[in-house]
N, C-alpha and C positions, 0 to 999 in steps of 0.2 A: 414678424413673430407670431408663432401661433400660441393661442390660449385654449384653456379647457372649459367648457360650459358644462355644468351639471345636466344629466338627461332627464327629461321629462317623461315619466313612464305613466303607463295606464291610459286608459279611454282610446278614442278613436284617433289613429295615427295620420297626420296630414299627408304622408305618402299615398294614401288612397285618394286623396282629393288631387294630387298630382297627376295619378294614373287616370282618373276620370276626365281631368282637364285635358290629357293627352289624347283621350279617346274621342273628346268633344272636337278637337282641333283637326284631328286626322280625319274623323268622319264626316267633316265638314270641308274645311280647307282644302285638304289633300283629295279627298273622295270626288268632291264636285269638280275639281281640276282635272284630274285623271280618269277614275273609275266611272264616272258619269257624265263624260264629254262626248262619247261616241254618238249618242243619240241626236246630237246637234249636227254631225257631219253633213248628212244628205240634205237638210232642210236648208242650212244656211248655204253650203256650196251652189244649191240650186238657185236660191235667191240671189247671191252675188254674181250668178253666171259663171263661176269657176270650177274646174275639175276638183275632185274629192281630195287629190293628190296635193294640188295647189293650197287648197285651204288647210288640209292637215300639216302644211309645212310649218304652221305656227307652233305645233307640238316639238317639231325638231328645233326650232329656236328657242323654246321654253327649255328644253333638255340641254341645249348648248350654253344657254346663261346660267342654268342650274350648275353645269360642271365648273363654270369659270367661279360663280359665287362660292362653291365649296372650298376654293383655295383658302378662304378666309373666314368662312361662317363658323368653323370650329372654335377658331380663336375668339370670334365675338361672344360665343356662349361662354367662354371661360372669362373673359375681361369684362363684359357688360352684363346688366340686369336682363335675364332671360325674359322677364314678365314685359319689360319695356319692348325689347326686340319683337317679342311675339305679338303684341298689341299692334306694333306699326306693321308688322307682316300681314296680320289680319285685314287691316285697312288697305294696305295696297292690293292684296289679292282681291278684296271685293270690288276695289275701284277699277281693277282689270275687268271684272265680270260687268261692271256698269259700262266701261268703255265698250265690250263687246256688244251689250244691248243696244248701243246707239251706233253701231258700225253701219258703214254704206260701201266700205271697200275692204277688201281681204287684207291690205296693209296695216289696217286697224288692229286685226287680229294679230298680226306679226308684231306690233307693239305691245299688245296685251299679254302676248305669249312670253315676250322678254320680261315684262313686270312679274309674271306669275313664275318664271324661272328663277328669279332673284328670291321670291317667297318659298318656293318649295324646298331649296337647299336646306333652309331652316326647319321646315315642316316634315315633309315627307322623308328625307333621308337622315336627319339628324335629331329630331324632337324627342322620339321615343328611346332610341339608342343612346341619348346623352342625359336626359332628365330621369329616367328609370333607374339606372344604376348609380346615379346620384342619391337617390331616395330609398332605394331597396338594396339593402346587403343580401337579404334573403328573398327568394322567388323572383329575382330581376328578370330572367329569361322568361317566366309565365307572363309577367306584366307587360314586358315588351311584346310578347305575342297577342296579348289581348288587345293593347293599344292598336298595334299594327293591323290587327284584323279589321279593326273599325273603319278602315279605307273600303273594305268589301261590304260591311254592314251599310255603310253610306250609299254605296253604289246599289245595293239592294232595295233600300228606302228611296233613294231619289231618281233612280232611272224611269221608273214608272210614272213618278209625279211628273217630271220633265216632260215625258213623252206625251202626257195628257195635257199639259200647259201649252206644248207646241201645237198640239193638234187644236185646240180650242181658241188659243190667244197669239200664237205665233211665236217664233224663236226668241225675238227681242224680249218679250215677256219672260221667257223661260230664263234667260240670262240675268233679268233684273231680280228675279226671284232667288237665283244662285246668289247675287250680291247681297241681298238683304239677309238670307239665310246664312251666309259667311260671318256678317256682323253681328246678328242676333245671337248665334251659338258660339261662335269664334271669339268674340271680344270679352264675354264673361270668363270663358274658359282660360284665356290667356292672362286675364287679371288674377286668376287663382295661382298662377305659377310663382314659385319662389326658387331661388337657384340652387341652394343647399340646405339642408335640414338643421345646419348649424345657424343659419340665419333666424331660426325660429327657437333656438335652443333645443334642438333635437338631434338625436341620433338617427341614421338611417333605419329603416324597417328592418328588423331582424338582427341589428347589431347589439350584442349582450355586453359591450364594454362598459366601464363605469363612467366615463366622460366622453365627451365629443370635442374634436378640436374645432375652433371657431374659424378656421381658414383651412385651405387645402394644402398647406405646406407638410402635413404628415402623409399625405398619399404617396404610396409606394408604387414604383414602375419604371419604365425605361422612358427617357426623355425623347420628344419628338426629334431634336436636333441629333441626337445619337442614332435612333431607329432609321432615319432616312438615308443614313451612309451605310446600312447593312444590306446584305442579299436578302434576309428575311421579310424585310419591308416590301421589296420588289415582286417576290413570291406572293406576298399578300395581295398586292395589286393585280397580279395574275389570277390568283385565287378568286377575287371578287369579279374580275372582268369576265372571266369564263362562266361563272355561274350566271351572271346578269345576262351574257349574252344568249344563253340558253333560254331564259324566260321570255324571251321575245317570240319564240314560235307560237305562244298562245294566240297570237293575232291570226295564225294561219290553220289552226285546227278546224274551224268551220268550212273553209275551203277545201281543206283535205279532205273532209267529210264528203263534200259534194263531189270531188275528183273520183270518188269510189262509186260514185252512182246513187249514193244515199239521197234522202230528201233534205232540203235545207233545214227543216225541224230537228233533224238529227244534229247537224253541226250547231244549232242554236243551244240544243240540249247539252251538247258537249262542252260548249263555252260556260254554260251555267255550272256543269260538273267541275271544271277546271276552277271556276271562281270559289266554289264551295271546298274543293280540295286545298286551294290557297289559304282560305279561312281555318279550316280544321287543322291543316298543317302548321299554322302558327300558334295554335293553342296547344298542340301536342309537341312540336319540337321546343317550344318555350319552356314547358314543363320539364322535358327530358333535360334540356340544357342547364336547368338549375341543379340537376343530379350529376349530369356528366355531358360537358360540351362536346367532347370527341364523338360521344355516342348520338348526340343530336345531329352533328354533322354527317356521320355515317348514315344514320336512318333517314334523313333528308335527301342527301344526294343520291344514294342507292335506290331509294324509292323513286326518285325522279327518273333515274336511269331505267328502272323496271317499267314505268310509265311510258317513256319514249318508245322502247322495244316492243311494248304491248300496241301500242298506237300503230307502228310500223308493221310487224309481223302479223298481229292478231285482229287487228282493225278491219282488215278486207274480210276476215272470216265472218264477223258478227258485229253489229253496231253497239252492242253491250260493251264490247272491248274497248271501242271507241270512248265511251263514258268512264270506264275504269281507268284506262290509260290516261285521260286527259286530267282525272282526280288525282292520280299519283304524280304525274309529270309537273303538275302545279305546286308540288311542294318545292320545287326549286324557287319559287317566289316566296316562300317562308323561309327559306335558307338565307335569302337575301335580306329579309326585313329582320329576322331574329338571330339566327345562328352565326352570321358574318359578324355582328357586333359583339357577340359572346366569345367567339374565337379571338377577336383583336384584343378584347379585354382580358382574356385568359393569357395569351402571349405576351402582351406589353404591359399589363398592369393598369393602374388607375391614374397614375401621376399625370401624364399627358394623353390620357384616353380620348377627350374630347377633341383634341387637334388631330391625333393620328386617325380616329375613325371618319373625320371630315375629309382626309386626303383619301382614304380608302374609299368613301363614297364617291369620289371623282371618277374612279373607275367604274363604278355601278351605273353612273349617269352616263358617262361617255360610252360604255357599252351598249345602253339602251338607246343612246342617240343614233347610232350606226346600225345597230342589230336589228331593229324593226323593219329596215328597208333590205338589210344584207341577206337575210333569209328569202325575201322575195325575188330578189336577184338570182340567188341561187336556183330557185324553182323556175325562174324564166330561162335561165341559160340551158338547165338540165333537162326541162320539162318532165320532172320527176322530184318525189319528195323524198327519195331514197337518200340522197347525199344530204339532205336537211336532218334527217332523223340518225343517221349513224354519225354524222359530223358532231351533232349535238351530243350525243351519248358519249363520245371521245372526250368532248370539250368538259362534260359533267366529270369524266374521270379523272381527267387532268386536274381539275378544280378540287376535286375530293384529296388527291395526291398532294397539291399544293396546300391546300388547308391543313393537313396533317403536318406537313413540312414546317408550317408557320408555328402551330402549336409547340412542336419539338424545339425549333430554333429559337422561339421566343423566350423559352424558360432559361436557355443558357445565355441571355444578354444580362446585364448589369440592373438588377430591379431595385432602385434606390429612392429614398426621399430627396426633395430638392436640397435639404440642408446636408444629408450625406454625399450627395453628388458634389455640392460645394466644397466640403472638406476634402473629398478624394481629388480635386482638381486643384488643391493648394500645393 
């Protein structure tokens, strides 16, 4: 039974502590696992005597385990203490880095990748989309964008540091530093997390109501059990899958640049432009989504389509178009992190949002698992990037149409509280 708790007003709202904690966890636990991992590929594969593809297989294992974990991760966030979950996750992820630092075989990395995959379901895919909407009724999109952008901030900070450590002390020491950093920053941040504002006698930031329910019983939305039986849910999976599939082209932009006869430095600069576009896109689309979710979806995906077309049609004309195209294309990543969660919340409501976004995130993770290599196979089979860019533009257009369908269709579904649903079923 739900009870009402008086709202504490005035002063610094704890929602901002939650946002800072999310930034800290994503900037270390997620960034070190994904965005600052590539610097190790060359040194480690050489030291172990395996090809880069064989070594990078640990990342495929990571994503596969992540996809499986997402089948229940959202429910765990709803049932159990998010603080305890995240503290355990930080320790496990740090243990995986420690295991990597002691590795003498590539199979050790495969085991560590599985450990990290379990962790990243809770961190990369669900942390900000779950915790921020719980704590922010106002500006949720903005703060999801800020928190998500810290995966890029972490990469900017830790990539050069890791490179220097590897050069001076070896890759083992680099992974050891990653393990220590994960614990030193991640654990205190995880300790600050609280499940709901009502746990502290608060309302979400921006909620102007007089009282706050002490449980989630009053949340309105469509139940997960009902949603998964509708066409709208499967269109939502298509929406997420297509957008995530396109984001994997990012790995091939430097190679595409060199295929045009441009210097390797141009490709490296284009990769940096893409990362910068990803970060800026998260800030902008998050702010726009707070005003108009459909507008954020349109701006993000049309901008990405424009970037793809600029890369293909104008990239050969001038290297500056490579930079501009890469910057705009990367907004697809911002759609992944910021807009998709907002679309799902807008369409299906708050009641079972955590469980539903966990299922939708499975499509994101699975798409990344196969997409990173699929584009490479297309290039190898056709000896051309034409099919890559045209196909990706079409997929993004399909995703845009699917996203709009989800927002329209979701509003037609029964948005009820758990109590209202129980009465309706009597």
